[in-house]
DRENDO-1510 file (C-alpha; in Angstrom, 1 decimal, always signed):
<recs>
REC; n; res; u; v; w
REC; 1; MET; +36.9; +40.0; -38.9 .
REC; 2; SER; +35.6; +41.7; -42.1 .
REC; 3; ASN; +35.0; +40.4; -45.2 .
REC; 4; ASP; +38.1; +42.0; -46.7 .
REC; 5; ASP; +40.3; +40.4; -43.9 .
REC; 6; ARG; +39.3; +36.8; -44.8 .
REC; 7; PRO; +42.2; +34.7; -46.5 .
REC; 8; VAL; +41.1; +33.7; -50.0 .
REC; 9; LEU; +41.2; +29.8; -50.7 .
REC; 10; ASP; +43.1; +28.4; -53.7 .
REC; 11; PRO; +40.7; +25.9; -55.1 .
REC; 12; THR; +43.4; +23.9; -56.6 .
REC; 13; THR; +45.4; +23.5; -53.0 .
REC; 14; ASP; +43.1; +24.3; -50.1 .
REC; 15; HIS; +40.3; +22.0; -49.2 .
REC; 16; VAL; +38.0; +23.0; -46.6 .
REC; 17; VAL; +37.3; +19.0; -46.2 .
REC; 18; PRO; +39.7; +16.7; -46.9 .
REC; 19; ASN; +39.1; +13.8; -49.6 .
REC; 20; PRO; +38.9; +10.7; -47.3 .
REC; 21; GLY; +39.6; +8.3; -50.1 .
REC; 22; VAL; +38.2; +4.7; -50.4 .
REC; 23; GLU; +37.5; +3.4; -47.1 .
REC; 24; GLU; +39.2; +0.2; -46.1 .
REC; 25; HIS; +37.4; -2.8; -47.7 .
REC; 26; ILE; +35.6; -5.4; -45.0 .
REC; 27; GLU; +34.3; -8.3; -46.5 .
REC; 28; ARG; +30.8; -9.5; -45.8 .
REC; 29; PHE; +29.8; -12.4; -43.7 .
REC; 30; THR; +28.2; -14.0; -46.6 .
REC; 31; ASP; +31.7; -14.0; -48.6 .
REC; 32; VAL; +33.4; -15.0; -46.0 .
REC; 33; ASP; +31.2; -17.7; -44.7 .
REC; 34; LYS; +30.3; -20.2; -47.7 .
REC; 35; GLY; +27.4; -21.4; -45.5 .
REC; 36; ALA; +25.9; -18.0; -45.0 .
REC; 37; GLY; +26.1; -17.5; -48.7 .
REC; 38; ASN; +24.0; -20.4; -49.5 .
REC; 39; ARG; +21.2; -19.9; -46.7 .
REC; 40; ALA; +20.9; -16.0; -48.2 .
REC; 41; TYR; +20.6; -17.7; -51.8 .
REC; 42; ALA; +17.9; -20.0; -50.4 .
REC; 43; ALA; +16.2; -17.4; -48.9 .
REC; 44; ILE; +16.1; -14.9; -52.4 .
REC; 45; LEU; +14.9; -18.1; -53.9 .
REC; 46; ALA; +12.1; -18.7; -51.3 .
REC; 47; MET; +10.7; -15.2; -51.3 .
REC; 48; LEU; +10.9; -15.3; -55.4 .
REC; 49; GLY; +9.3; -19.0; -55.3 .
REC; 50; ALA; +6.3; -18.0; -53.0 .
REC; 51; VAL; +5.5; -15.2; -55.5 .
REC; 52; PRO; +3.5; -17.3; -58.0 .
REC; 53; VAL; +2.2; -19.0; -55.0 .
REC; 54; LEU; +0.5; -15.7; -53.9 .
REC; 55; VAL; -0.4; -15.0; -57.6 .
REC; 56; ILE; -2.7; -18.0; -57.8 .
REC; 57; LEU; -3.9; -17.6; -54.4 .
REC; 58; ASN; -5.0; -14.0; -55.8 .
REC; 59; LEU; -6.7; -15.7; -58.9 .
REC; 60; ILE; -8.6; -18.0; -56.2 .
REC; 61; VAL; -9.8; -15.4; -54.4 .
REC; 62; TYR; -11.1; -13.1; -57.4 .
REC; 63; PHE; -13.2; -16.2; -58.6 .
REC; 64; ALA; -13.9; -17.9; -55.3 .
REC; 65; ILE; -14.9; -15.3; -53.1 .
REC; 66; ARG; -18.1; -13.4; -53.7 .
REC; 67; ARG; -18.2; -9.5; -54.0 .
REC; 68; HIS; -20.5; -9.0; -51.1 .
REC; 69; THR; -18.9; -11.3; -48.6 .
REC; 70; THR; -17.2; -9.2; -45.7 .
REC; 71; ILE; -14.1; -9.8; -43.3 .
REC; 72; ASN; -14.7; -8.3; -39.4 .
REC; 73; ILE; -11.5; -8.5; -37.0 .
REC; 74; GLU; -12.5; -7.5; -33.4 .
REC; 75; PHE; -10.6; -7.8; -30.3 .
REC; 76; ALA; -11.7; -7.1; -26.7 .
REC; 77; GLY; -14.9; -5.8; -28.2 .
REC; 78; VAL; -12.9; -3.4; -30.5 .
REC; 79; LYS; -13.5; -3.8; -33.9 .
REC; 80; PHE; -10.1; -3.5; -36.3 .
REC; 81; LEU; -11.3; -4.3; -39.2 .
REC; 82; HIS; -14.6; -4.4; -41.4 .
REC; 83; ALA; -14.3; -4.6; -44.8 .
REC; 84; SER; -15.0; -6.6; -48.1 .
REC; 85; ALA; -13.0; -10.0; -47.8 .
REC; 86; GLN; -12.3; -10.0; -51.8 .
REC; 87; ASN; -10.7; -6.5; -51.8 .
REC; 88; PHE; -8.6; -7.4; -48.6 .
REC; 89; LEU; -7.3; -10.5; -50.1 .
REC; 90; LEU; -6.6; -9.2; -53.4 .
REC; 91; GLY; -4.8; -6.3; -51.8 .
REC; 92; LEU; -3.0; -8.7; -49.3 .
REC; 93; THR; -1.9; -11.5; -52.0 .
REC; 94; ALA; -0.7; -8.8; -54.4 .
REC; 95; GLY; +0.8; -6.5; -52.3 .
REC; 96; LEU; +2.9; -9.4; -50.5 .
REC; 97; GLY; +4.0; -10.7; -53.9 .
REC; 98; VAL; +5.4; -7.3; -55.0 .
REC; 99; LEU; +7.4; -6.8; -51.5 .
REC; 100; LEU; +8.7; -10.1; -51.8 .
REC; 101; ILE; +10.0; -9.2; -55.3 .
REC; 102; GLY; +11.6; -6.3; -53.9 .
REC; 103; LEU; +13.0; -7.4; -50.7 .
REC; 104; ALA; +14.5; -10.5; -52.9 .
REC; 105; VAL; +16.2; -8.0; -55.3 .
REC; 106; VAL; +17.3; -6.2; -52.5 .
REC; 107; GLN; +19.0; -9.1; -50.7 .
REC; 108; TRP; +20.4; -10.3; -53.8 .
REC; 109; ALA; +22.3; -7.3; -54.2 .
REC; 110; ARG; +23.4; -6.8; -50.6 .
REC; 111; VAL; +24.6; -10.3; -50.0 .
REC; 112; LEU; +25.2; -11.9; -53.0 .
REC; 113; MET; +26.9; -9.5; -55.8 .
REC; 114; ASP; +30.2; -8.6; -55.7 .
REC; 115; ASP; +31.1; -6.3; -53.0 .
REC; 116; HIS; +33.8; -3.6; -53.7 .
REC; 117; GLU; +34.3; +0.0; -53.9 .
REC; 118; ILE; +35.7; +2.1; -56.6 .
REC; 119; VAL; +36.0; +5.9; -57.1 .
REC; 120; GLU; +35.5; +7.2; -60.6 .
REC; 121; GLU; +36.4; +10.7; -61.8 .
REC; 122; ARG; +33.2; +12.7; -63.3 .
REC; 123; HIS; +33.2; +13.1; -67.1 .
REC; 124; SER; +31.5; +14.9; -69.7 .
REC; 125; ALA; +28.0; +14.1; -70.4 .
REC; 126; ALA; +28.8; +13.4; -73.9 .
REC; 127; SER; +29.9; +9.9; -74.8 .
REC; 128; ASP; +32.2; +8.6; -77.9 .
REC; 129; GLU; +32.4; +5.4; -79.1 .
REC; 130; GLU; +35.4; +4.4; -76.7 .
REC; 131; THR; +33.0; +5.4; -73.9 .
REC; 132; ARG; +30.4; +3.5; -75.2 .
REC; 133; ALA; +32.6; +0.4; -75.6 .
REC; 134; ILE; +33.8; +0.7; -72.0 .
REC; 135; ALA; +30.4; +1.1; -70.8 .
REC; 136; ILE; +29.1; -2.1; -72.6 .
REC; 137; GLU; +32.4; -3.7; -71.0 .
REC; 138; LYS; +31.2; -2.6; -67.7 .
REC; 139; PHE; +27.6; -3.8; -68.0 .
REC; 140; GLN; +29.1; -7.4; -69.2 .
REC; 141; ALA; +31.2; -7.2; -66.2 .
REC; 142; GLY; +28.1; -6.3; -63.9 .
REC; 143; VAL; +26.5; -9.1; -65.4 .
REC; 144; ALA; +29.5; -11.4; -64.6 .
REC; 145; GLU; +29.5; -9.6; -61.0 .
REC; 146; SER; +26.1; -10.3; -60.0 .
REC; 147; ASN; +26.7; -14.1; -60.0 .
REC; 148; VAL; +24.0; -14.9; -62.4 .
REC; 149; LYS; +26.2; -17.8; -64.2 .
REC; 150; ARG; +27.1; -19.1; -60.9 .
REC; 151; ARG; +23.8; -19.0; -59.1 .
REC; 152; GLY; +21.4; -19.2; -62.3 .
REC; 153; LEU; +18.1; -20.2; -60.4 .
REC; 154; ILE; +17.8; -16.7; -59.4 .
REC; 155; LEU; +17.2; -15.0; -62.6 .
REC; 156; GLY; +14.6; -17.5; -63.5 .
REC; 157; ALA; +12.8; -17.1; -60.2 .
REC; 158; LEU; +13.3; -13.4; -60.6 .
REC; 159; GLY; +11.6; -13.7; -64.1 .
REC; 160; GLY; +8.9; -15.9; -62.8 .
REC; 161; ALA; +8.3; -13.8; -60.3 .
REC; 162; VAL; +7.9; -10.6; -62.1 .
REC; 163; GLY; +6.2; -12.4; -65.0 .
REC; 164; THR; +3.2; -14.4; -62.8 .
REC; 165; VAL; +2.7; -10.9; -60.5 .
REC; 166; ALA; +1.1; -9.4; -63.6 .
REC; 167; LEU; -1.7; -11.9; -63.9 .
REC; 168; PRO; -4.1; -10.5; -61.4 .
REC; 169; ALA; -4.1; -7.0; -62.7 .
REC; 170; VAL; -4.6; -8.9; -66.2 .
REC; 171; VAL; -7.5; -10.9; -64.9 .
REC; 172; THR; -8.9; -7.7; -62.9 .
REC; 173; LEU; -9.6; -6.2; -66.5 .
REC; 174; ALA; -12.7; -8.3; -66.3 .
REC; 175; ASP; -14.1; -5.8; -63.8 .
REC; 176; MET; -14.1; -3.2; -66.5 .
REC; 177; GLY; -17.5; -5.1; -68.0 .
REC; 178; PRO; -18.6; -8.2; -68.8 .
REC; 179; TRP; -16.7; -10.6; -71.4 .
REC; 180; PRO; -17.9; -9.4; -74.8 .
REC; 181; THR; -19.1; -12.7; -75.9 .
REC; 182; LYS; -21.4; -13.3; -78.7 .
REC; 183; ALA; -23.9; -14.8; -76.4 .
REC; 184; MET; -23.0; -12.2; -73.6 .
REC; 185; ARG; -23.8; -9.2; -76.5 .
REC; 186; LYS; -27.2; -11.0; -77.3 .
REC; 187; GLU; -28.2; -10.7; -73.9 .
REC; 188; THR; -27.1; -7.1; -73.2 .
REC; 189; ILE; -26.1; -4.4; -75.7 .
REC; 190; GLU; -28.2; -6.2; -78.4 .
REC; 191; LYS; -31.2; -6.7; -76.5 .
REC; 192; THR; -33.5; -3.8; -75.1 .
REC; 193; LEU; -36.6; -3.8; -72.9 .
REC; 194; PHE; -38.9; -3.9; -76.2 .
REC; 195; ALA; -37.9; -7.4; -76.3 .
REC; 196; ALA; -40.7; -8.4; -73.6 .
REC; 197; ALA; -43.3; -7.9; -76.6 .
REC; 198; PRO; -45.5; -9.1; -77.6 .
REC; 199; GLU; -45.6; -12.0; -74.8 .
REC; 200; LYS; -46.1; -8.9; -72.5 .
REC; 201; GLU; -47.6; -6.0; -73.7 .
REC; 202; VAL; -44.8; -2.9; -73.9 .
REC; 203; LEU; -46.4; +0.6; -74.2 .
REC; 204; LEU; -44.6; +3.8; -76.0 .
REC; 205; VAL; -44.6; +6.3; -73.5 .
REC; 206; ASN; -43.6; +10.1; -73.6 .
REC; 207; ASP; -40.1; +10.2; -72.1 .
REC; 208; GLU; -41.2; +13.2; -69.8 .
REC; 209; THR; -44.7; +12.6; -68.8 .
REC; 210; TRP; -44.8; +8.9; -68.8 .
REC; 211; ARG; -47.9; +8.9; -70.4 .
REC; 212; PRO; -48.6; +6.2; -73.3 .
REC; 213; ILE; -49.1; +7.7; -76.5 .
REC; 214; LYS; -52.3; +7.2; -78.7 .
REC; 215; ALA; -51.8; +7.3; -82.4 .
REC; 216; THR; -54.8; +9.5; -83.2 .
REC; 217; ASP; -53.2; +12.4; -81.0 .
REC; 218; LEU; -49.8; +12.6; -83.1 .
REC; 219; GLU; -50.2; +15.1; -85.9 .
REC; 220; ILE; -48.4; +14.8; -89.4 .
REC; 221; GLY; -44.6; +16.0; -88.7 .
REC; 222; GLN; -45.0; +15.9; -85.1 .
REC; 223; LEU; -41.7; +14.0; -83.3 .
REC; 224; VAL; -42.0; +13.0; -79.8 .
REC; 225; ASN; -39.2; +11.5; -77.7 .
REC; 226; ALA; -40.4; +8.2; -76.4 .
REC; 227; GLU; -39.4; +5.1; -74.0 .
REC; 228; PRO; -40.9; +1.7; -73.3 .
REC; 229; SER; -43.3; +1.3; -70.3 .
REC; 230; ASN; -41.5; -1.2; -68.5 .
REC; 231; LEU; -38.7; +1.7; -67.7 .
REC; 232; HIS; -40.1; +3.8; -65.7 .
REC; 233; GLY; -43.7; +2.4; -65.7 .
REC; 234; TRP; -46.6; +4.4; -67.0 .
REC; 235; VAL; -49.4; +7.0; -66.1 .
REC; 236; ASP; -52.9; +6.7; -66.8 .
REC; 237; ASP; -55.5; +9.5; -67.5 .
REC; 238; GLU; -56.4; +9.6; -63.8 .
REC; 239; GLY; -52.9; +10.5; -62.9 .
REC; 240; HIS; -52.3; +6.9; -61.4 .
REC; 241; HIS; -48.3; +5.7; -61.7 .
REC; 242; HIS; -48.1; +2.2; -62.4 .
REC; 243; HIS; -44.5; +1.2; -62.0 .
REC; 244; GLU; -44.7; -2.5; -61.3 .
REC; 245; ASP; -41.9; -2.7; -63.9 .
REC; 246; ALA; -40.0; +0.2; -63.1 .
REC; 247; LEU; -36.2; +0.3; -62.9 .
REC; 248; GLU; -33.8; +2.3; -60.9 .
REC; 249; GLY; -30.3; +3.3; -60.7 .
REC; 250; VAL; -27.6; +2.1; -62.8 .
REC; 251; GLU; -30.1; -0.8; -64.5 .
REC; 252; GLY; -32.5; +1.8; -65.2 .
REC; 253; HIS; -29.9; +4.3; -67.1 .
REC; 254; GLN; -28.5; +1.2; -68.7 .
REC; 255; ALA; -31.7; +0.4; -70.2 .
REC; 256; LYS; -32.7; +3.7; -71.0 .
REC; 257; ALA; -29.6; +4.5; -72.9 .
REC; 258; LYS; -30.5; +1.4; -75.4 .
REC; 259; ALA; -34.3; +1.7; -75.3 .
REC; 260; ALA; -34.7; +5.8; -76.0 .
REC; 261; ILE; -36.5; +6.1; -79.3 .
REC; 262; VAL; -38.3; +9.0; -81.1 .
REC; 263; ILE; -42.0; +8.4; -82.6 .
REC; 264; VAL; -42.7; +10.3; -85.9 .
REC; 265; ARG; -45.9; +10.8; -87.7 .
REC; 266; MET; -45.8; +11.3; -91.5 .
REC; 267; ASP; -47.9; +11.3; -94.4 .
REC; 268; PRO; -47.8; +7.6; -95.7 .
REC; 269; ASN; -48.0; +8.8; -99.3 .
REC; 270; ASP; -44.8; +11.1; -99.0 .
REC; 271; ILE; -42.7; +8.3; -97.7 .
REC; 272; LYS; -41.2; +4.9; -98.6 .
REC; 273; ILE; -42.4; +1.8; -96.9 .
REC; 274; PRO; -40.7; -1.5; -98.0 .
REC; 275; GLU; -42.7; -4.5; -98.3 .
REC; 276; SER; -40.2; -5.9; -95.8 .
REC; 277; ARG; -41.6; -3.4; -92.8 .
REC; 278; LYS; -45.2; -2.8; -94.1 .
REC; 279; ASP; -46.8; -3.9; -90.9 .
REC; 280; TRP; -43.9; -1.8; -88.8 .
REC; 281; HIS; -46.0; +1.4; -89.0 .
REC; 282; VAL; -49.5; +2.7; -88.0 .
REC; 283; SER; -50.6; +5.1; -90.8 .
REC; 284; GLY; -47.3; +6.8; -91.0 .
REC; 285; ILE; -46.7; +6.6; -87.7 .
REC; 286; LEU; -42.6; +5.2; -87.0 .
REC; 287; ALA; -40.5; +4.6; -84.1 .
REC; 288; TYR; -36.7; +4.5; -84.2 .
REC; 289; SER; -33.8; +4.5; -82.1 .
REC; 290; LYS; -32.8; +7.8; -80.3 .
REC; 291; ILE; -29.2; +6.6; -80.5 .
REC; 292; CYS; -26.9; +7.4; -83.6 .
REC; 293; THR; -25.3; +4.7; -84.9 .
REC; 294; HIS; -21.9; +6.6; -85.3 .
REC; 295; VAL; -20.6; +7.2; -81.6 .
REC; 296; GLY; -24.1; +7.0; -79.9 .
REC; 297; CYS; -25.0; +10.6; -79.4 .
REC; 298; PRO; -28.8; +10.9; -78.9 .
REC; 299; ILE; -30.6; +12.4; -81.7 .
REC; 300; SER; -33.8; +14.9; -81.9 .
REC; 301; LEU; -33.0; +17.4; -84.6 .
REC; 302; TRP; -35.9; +17.0; -86.7 .
REC; 303; GLU; -36.6; +18.6; -90.1 .
REC; 304; ARG; -40.3; +18.0; -90.9 .
REC; 305; GLN; -40.0; +19.0; -94.5 .
REC; 306; THR; -37.5; +16.8; -95.6 .
REC; 307; HIS; -38.3; +13.8; -92.9 .
REC; 308; HIS; -34.4; +13.9; -92.0 .
REC; 309; LEU; -33.0; +13.3; -88.7 .
REC; 310; LEU; -29.7; +15.1; -87.7 .
REC; 311; CYS; -27.3; +14.3; -85.0 .
REC; 312; PRO; -26.0; +16.9; -83.3 .
REC; 313; CYS; -22.6; +15.7; -83.0 .
REC; 314; HIS; -20.8; +14.9; -86.1 .
REC; 315; GLN; -23.9; +15.9; -88.4 .
REC; 316; SER; -24.9; +12.4; -89.5 .
REC; 317; THR; -28.2; +12.3; -91.0 .
REC; 318; PHE; -31.1; +9.7; -91.1 .
REC; 319; ASP; -34.1; +9.8; -93.4 .
REC; 320; LEU; -37.0; +8.8; -91.6 .
REC; 321; GLY; -39.1; +8.6; -94.6 .
REC; 322; ASN; -37.0; +6.0; -95.7 .
REC; 323; SER; -36.4; +3.3; -93.3 .
REC; 324; GLY; -33.7; +5.5; -91.4 .
REC; 325; VAL; -30.9; +4.9; -94.0 .
REC; 326; VAL; -28.0; +7.2; -93.8 .
REC; 327; VAL; -28.3; +10.2; -96.3 .
REC; 328; PHE; -25.1; +12.3; -94.9 .
REC; 329; GLY; -22.5; +12.2; -92.3 .
REC; 330; PRO; -19.8; +9.6; -90.8 .
REC; 331; ALA; -22.5; +6.9; -89.7 .
REC; 332; ALA; -22.1; +3.7; -91.3 .
REC; 333; ARG; -25.3; +2.2; -90.3 .
REC; 334; SER; -29.4; +2.8; -90.9 .
REC; 335; LEU; -31.1; +4.2; -87.7 .
REC; 336; PRO; -32.7; +1.0; -86.6 .
REC; 337; GLN; -36.2; +1.0; -86.8 .
REC; 338; LEU; -38.7; -0.5; -84.2 .
REC; 339; PRO; -41.9; -2.6; -85.4 .
REC; 340; ILE; -45.0; -0.9; -83.8 .
REC; 341; THR; -48.7; -1.4; -83.7 .
REC; 342; VAL; -51.5; -0.3; -81.8 .
REC; 343; ASN; -53.6; -1.8; -78.8 .
REC; 344; ASP; -57.3; -2.3; -78.5 .
REC; 345; GLU; -57.5; +0.9; -76.8 .
REC; 346; GLY; -55.2; +2.7; -79.8 .
REC; 347; TYR; -52.1; +3.3; -77.7 .
REC; 348; LEU; -48.9; +2.4; -79.9 .
REC; 349; VAL; -47.0; -0.8; -78.6 .
REC; 350; ALA; -43.9; -2.6; -79.8 .
REC; 351; ARG; -44.4; -5.8; -81.9 .
REC; 352; SER; -40.8; -6.9; -80.8 .
REC; 353; ASP; -37.5; -5.7; -80.0 .
REC; 354; PHE; -35.3; -4.0; -82.8 .
REC; 355; THR; -34.2; -6.7; -85.3 .
REC; 356; VAL; -30.5; -5.1; -85.3 .
REC; 357; PRO; -28.7; -3.6; -82.7 .
REC; 358; VAL; -28.8; -0.3; -81.7 .
REC; 359; GLY; -26.3; +2.3; -80.7 .
REC; 360; PRO; -22.8; +2.9; -82.2 .
REC; 361; SER; -21.5; +0.4; -85.0 .
REC; 362; TYR; -18.4; -1.1; -83.1 .
REC; 363; PHE; -16.5; -3.5; -85.0 .
REC; 364; GLU; -17.8; -6.8; -83.7 .
REC; 365; ARG; -21.6; -6.2; -84.2 .
REC; 366; ASP; -23.0; -8.0; -87.4 .
REC; 367; SER; -24.6; -5.4; -89.7 .
REC; 368; ARG; -25.6; -8.0; -92.5 .
REC; 369; ASN; -29.1; -7.4; -91.3 .
REC; 370; ASP; -29.1; -3.5; -91.6 .
REC; 371; TYR; -31.5; -2.0; -93.9 .
REC; 372; LYS; -30.1; -0.3; -97.2 .
REC; 373; ASP; -31.6; +2.0; -99.3 .
REC; 374; GLY; -33.4; +0.0; -101.9 .
REC; 375; ASP; -34.2; -3.1; -99.6 .
REC; 376; GLN; -37.7; -4.8; -99.6 .
</recs>
C-alpha cells in the first residue's frame, strides 16, 4: 500500500488507542484494615524517630573517634574493607538518617495519604485569579487528605528528623580550619617563627640560598627577600646545611606564608625612625613583613629612591622609610615591622616576633597597636 492509499484519520473522531478512562478503584489494605494502618503509622514514626538518634551517634563519632583510627573487615582471608573508622561511621550514620527520612516520606504517601484517582483536562499554562483560588483550595484539600490533623505526630517527627539531620553538616564545618577564637588566633595567625627569639637565636637568612645575612654585606638601597632560620634551616660559609629546625610540607608552607620578610638598607639620615623603634634597626637596616595588609599578596616592588614598597595586586604602597605607613592604595594598616639586631658575628637576627598580626586586615584583628604616621 502506498502512502496515497492510506486512510486519513480524523483526530476528533478516530483514535489509534482508545481512552482507557479511570480504572476501578481498589482500596488499600491499610484503608480497609485499621490495625494495618496503625502499624504503618508506627513504622513511619519509628523511622523518623531513629533519625535524631543517628544524628547524635554521628556527632559522637566526629568528636570521639580519632581521624587516624582505621576499620578492617576480613572474612576467610579476604579483606572486604580497610578505611578510616571516622569517615566510615560518619557516612554510615548520616546516610542512614537521610535514607530513613526518604523511606518514611515515601511510605507515608503510599499507605496513609488519601488514595483516589482523578482525571484532569490539560489547561493553559497561564493562571487567572480564579485558577489560583482553586489551586489554594486544592492545596488545603491536599493538606487535609494527608491526614496530618488526624495523625499529627508525623509532621512533627518529619520536621524533627529534617532539622536534626543538618547538624552533622554544620558541625563538620569545623574541618575547614580551627575555630577562630582569640586564643587560637594568638597561637596561629598572630604568631610567626620569629616568636622563638630572643630565647633562641633566629637568624635572618636569604630565602633562596638560606645563608645568614651579615649587616656589613648590605648596600644602601638594597632589598633582600628573607625568612627565619628556623623555617628551612641555614647554610654556613662552608656550605654545610644546618636543618635541625627545618619545617616541611604543609606546616612549612603555612609558616613561610606568615614569616616571609623583606630586608632593606637605607641611609639613616634620610628616613624617619620613631623613638619607640630606635632599637629595631641596625644602621638603617630594617625588616618588614613581605605580606600586604590588604589581601595578603607578597610584595617586593622596591623603589629605592622614594623608599616605597609597592604591592603588585592592588597598588597599595608602603613607606619603609617611615615605619611602613600606607601612602597609597586600599591597604588599611601599616606594613608590620620586625625588630632586629645583630649577633656577635655581625649577622642579622630577630629581637622578637612582630608586635602586630601580619597579613590581611581581617575584621577580627585588633589594629589599635598598628603604627601610624606621627607615632613615637
